[in-house]
C-alpha positions as CSV (number, residue, x, y, z in Angstrom):
1,M,-1.6,23.0,-6.6
2,T,-3.8,22.4,-3.6
3,T,-2.6,23.6,-0.3
4,G,-3.7,22.5,3.3
5,L,-3.1,23.9,6.8
6,V,-1.4,22.0,9.7
7,S,-3.4,22.5,13.1
8,E,-1.8,23.0,16.4
9,K,-2.3,19.3,17.0
10,G,-0.4,18.4,13.8
11,Q,-3.6,17.4,11.9
12,I,-4.0,18.0,8.2
13,T,-7.4,18.1,6.4
14,L,-7.1,16.5,3.0
15,P,-8.9,18.7,0.4
16,A,-12.1,17.1,-0.8
17,S,-11.0,17.1,-4.5
18,A,-7.8,15.2,-3.5
19,R,-10.0,12.7,-1.5
20,R,-12.4,12.1,-4.3
21,K,-9.6,11.6,-6.9
22,L,-8.0,8.8,-4.8
23,G,-11.4,7.4,-3.4
24,I,-10.3,8.2,0.1
25,Q,-13.6,8.0,2.3
26,P,-14.0,8.8,6.0
27,Q,-12.3,6.0,8.1
28,S,-10.1,5.1,5.1
29,R,-6.5,3.9,6.0
30,V,-3.7,5.8,4.4
31,E,0.1,5.2,4.3
32,I,2.4,8.1,5.2
33,L,5.9,8.0,3.9
34,V,8.7,10.5,4.6
35,R,11.3,10.7,2.1
36,E,13.8,13.2,0.7
37,G,12.3,16.2,2.3
38,E,8.6,15.4,1.5
39,I,5.7,13.6,3.0
40,V,3.7,11.2,0.7
41,I,0.1,10.2,1.7
42,R,-1.3,7.4,-0.3
43,P,-4.5,5.2,0.2
44,L,-4.2,1.7,1.3
45,K,-6.3,-1.0,-0.4
46,T,-8.9,-2.9,1.7
47,I,-9.0,-6.8,1.5
48,S,-12.1,-6.5,-0.8
49,E,-10.3,-4.2,-3.1
50,V,-7.5,-6.8,-3.6
51,A,-9.8,-9.8,-3.8
52,G,-8.6,-12.2,-6.5
53,V,-5.0,-10.9,-6.6
54,F,-3.9,-14.7,-6.2
55,H,-6.4,-15.9,-8.8
56,R,-3.5,-16.7,-11.3
57,Y,-2.2,-19.2,-8.7
58,A,-5.6,-21.0,-8.8
59,R,-5.7,-21.8,-12.5
60,N,-4.4,-25.5,-12.3
61,G,-5.8,-26.3,-8.9
62,S,-4.2,-25.3,-5.6
63,P,-0.7,-23.7,-5.5
64,D,2.2,-25.4,-3.8
65,W,2.3,-22.8,-1.0
66,D,5.4,-24.5,0.6
67,A,7.4,-23.9,-2.9
68,E,6.0,-20.4,-3.1
69,R,7.2,-19.5,0.5
70,E,10.7,-21.1,-0.2
71,A,11.0,-19.1,-3.5
72,A,10.1,-15.9,-1.6
73,E,12.6,-16.7,1.1
74,R,15.4,-17.4,-1.4
75,A,14.6,-14.1,-3.2
76,V,14.8,-12.2,0.0
77,A,18.0,-13.9,1.0
78,R,19.5,-13.1,-2.3
79,Q,18.5,-9.4,-2.1
80,M,19.9,-9.3,1.5
81,A,23.1,-10.7,0.4
82,D,23.5,-8.2,-2.5
83,E,23.2,-5.1,0.0
């Protein structure tokens, strides 16, 4: 287990071993989640790191983005109705 110290300004220095393991460099963006009595810090991906994520849509030419948007809207509406 690695520990850290919270400064008077509320800042925490992430240990070098944790930064190396997760690829967190100076000026990297991180997501901070608070849940069930814990704080989770995880790195966010940059645009260049997620390049090609939509590659599967381009297999047979351009995707039908209107149809994709409508499908996503229906999925969100179903999820909201279930809650």
